[in-house]
C-alpha angles and dihedrals in degrees: 000000000000117000137200129183114210125170092337098314127108116221119199128198126180115250118211108216125228119262093257087061097036095117094057113109122224110204088179089069088056093046099052091040092227106153129173103191128207134089113288119223093232097057119121115248097254091048088052095053091046090052087051093056087057096052090044089055095050092047091053095048093050100038126116106227097202091059099052129078104221123199119230091258096048123092117269111277099014131085097199097251113150118187111184090184093070109093138154119206129206123201118202141172120228141148140235108195108311094339120098119214134201109199132185117197140163114253119193105217149321134242107253108332134345112269097184091255132092097237093092094049118123126192118207122210140167128213138170114274111261111249103162146349093290093055088048092054091050094048091050090055089051089053086071089068094039094052099046092045093055098030094058092047097043096245105157099193138045120194109204120195110203111211139186119247087264092059102258113140107224101176142359133217133188119218128192108234093222092052097054095091092057092056093065100030114125094014122128107271094007118163120235117218093209092057090049093052094045088051090053093047093052088045094055090047093051093046095048093048091047101049095036086067090069111114118253115270136195119283113288093014097103113154120238121221126205115214119193135177124208118189112245092015107058137219124339124190126195139167115243120238124228093270093052092044090055090052089052093050087047094196092297128129097269145126100223101317094328119100111252091234092055092045091053091047093050091044094050090050094050092048089049091050092049093047090050089051094052094046091049092052089045092053096047113117114234111256113255116267109263103175126256117332119209 
């Protein structure tokens, strides 16, 4: 992930790794629930078809049958159309320990109509049908990602479509997000949500303490950091050089990876707040003399 530190706030942006590193797994992406959906050009063919299975399941579950012209071979009420560009983003405030988080994440759908709250959110997932203990163990590991993506965004339900290797959904099951940790508790190799959250809290503190030590720079010259996680090794953090920064900006109207309009607005707000603080201090009347205080 790319990270910037501006006025005491850390900003995170997902960084798509180059094809040579495409098999690396970034658990940080899972932890912060920052997802940029859509097939990537560097995906292996079998990963692309599995990704399509997930999109197709989402499209079918959220389709309006009366608006689609289905072919004879298509499922009833669905025309087989899959549009990966249609997304709906929820922005929520939450906390991990004493650190406040503002998270934007894609949510698949709601039950009924949107009420302005998260209690109607539903996440849609697909997974290979469980045929034995090996498949069960793999699914329970996958539940870690399912759980944190929905938990951090306040999504109360996850609908999982269990499919065959060829992509046919044979059954569905609804999971309550808050109950998922109980399903795997006490099993060999089970993950613990409290340990995961504690790791995330320690990581955020470590990262903030490290990058805030960077000397102040001129306006619009804020450094960008790259955070990566390698299984079995751990977290590495490095400051990007000028060439990498240009790649991040990508020729767009941005300061680092923040849009210029946002940067200007944040900077203007900070300057106004500092000016108001100086004015308030200057206008304070001196306290009356009360003799020596010991």
